[in-house]
C-alpha positions, 0 to 999 in steps of 0.5 A: 884868147885863153885856152885850157890844155893838157900835155900828154904822151904815149911812148914820147909821142907827145900832144897838146889835148883840149875839150871843144865839146860844141866844135867852136874853135877850129884852130888855124895851121898858125895857132897849131903851129904855135902850140906845137912849138918847142920854144915859143909855145907849148911843145908837142908833136900835134894837137888833139882836139876833143869835140862831140861827133854830133858837132862834126859835120864830116862825120857820119858814124855813131853820134854820141862818141867824142871826135879826135880832131888830130892836127900835125905840128905844121897845122896839116890835118891827119887821118890817124894817130895811134899814139894820140888815140891812147892819150886822147882816151887818157885825156877823156878819162881823167877829165870825167868825159867817158867811163868804163873799161872800153870807150870808142871814139870818132877819127877821119880813118873811122871808129876806134876802141880802146880798152883800158888794162889793168896794168895802166896800158891802153889797147886800141883797135887800129882796123886793118893794115893793108899792104899795098905795092912796092915803092922805094925810100930815099934818105941822103944818098941811100935808097931802100926797097919799101912796102906801102901800108895803109892804117887809115893813113899812108906809111912806107916801111923799109927794112935795114940790115943792121942796128948801126944803119938804123942809128946813122939815118939823117931822118932831119930831112924828110925822106924821098919816094919813088914813085912821086905820084905814090902818096900825093899827101905825103907819107909817114916813113919807117925804117926797120930792124929786125932784132928777134922773131917777133921783135922789131926796131924802128925810126920814123919821119912823120909827115907834117912833123919830122922824126918822132920819138914814136908813131903808133899807127908807124909801129902797126904798119911795120909790124904788118910790113914785116910779115908778122901774123900774131904778136910783135914787139916793136922798140922806139926811141920812146919805149916799147909798144905791142901789136897783135895782129891775130884779129880782123883789126890790128890792135896797138897796146902801150902807156899814155899818160897826162903829165900837165895842164895849164892855160895858155894865151893863144894868139888870134 
């Protein structure tokens, strides 16, 4: 099967994107893993499939928008992806599938609205960042208290003491958490260092993917867990993002670029 696709990234969190308006191509976990494979496939942290919302049985909201079907690199389904939404919007814009300064898209975490900014970045509403109970994250032989935060998907945010401690983390293996029942569907784990008031740095291990160079929902979760109440600049490996926490919904602001288009022979 031939699949026409685009490849894009937001602060180097990268995705394979394609349009399936009538919801005819429900990729298997194996096909997703193939596309995301960085040696045997195209290479990506996840897949973004654009489906008309009125063709998605699980969506009961606004029908005349695009639904972002997001899949992690291992084929598992995820509720939401902050960097992915910006790349999804950029793709829709460049393909001529949407027009206007503001565009809403459907996700498994609800409706999200993006705004194309004059400087080329995209600002996206992320829903509320809701802090939950305290948990504990463990990496190797070290562990830290962490705050659980819901941004439409689950996060656990631990604050470290120094950049050196952050750099030394081995995130090739998924962190463990306690209590084990806190995240029955897995969790995205963020490790944060405060650089200055309103300025933090983080690394993240995404469930179903591994360490990524950026995680949009993780950036919002980290800003909320750090006690920010207005604006926060967040440095990730892949670049810089901003979070606006002044309104009822968090707003994530950052770049998104489509870097390639092509055709792939997709295994059946």
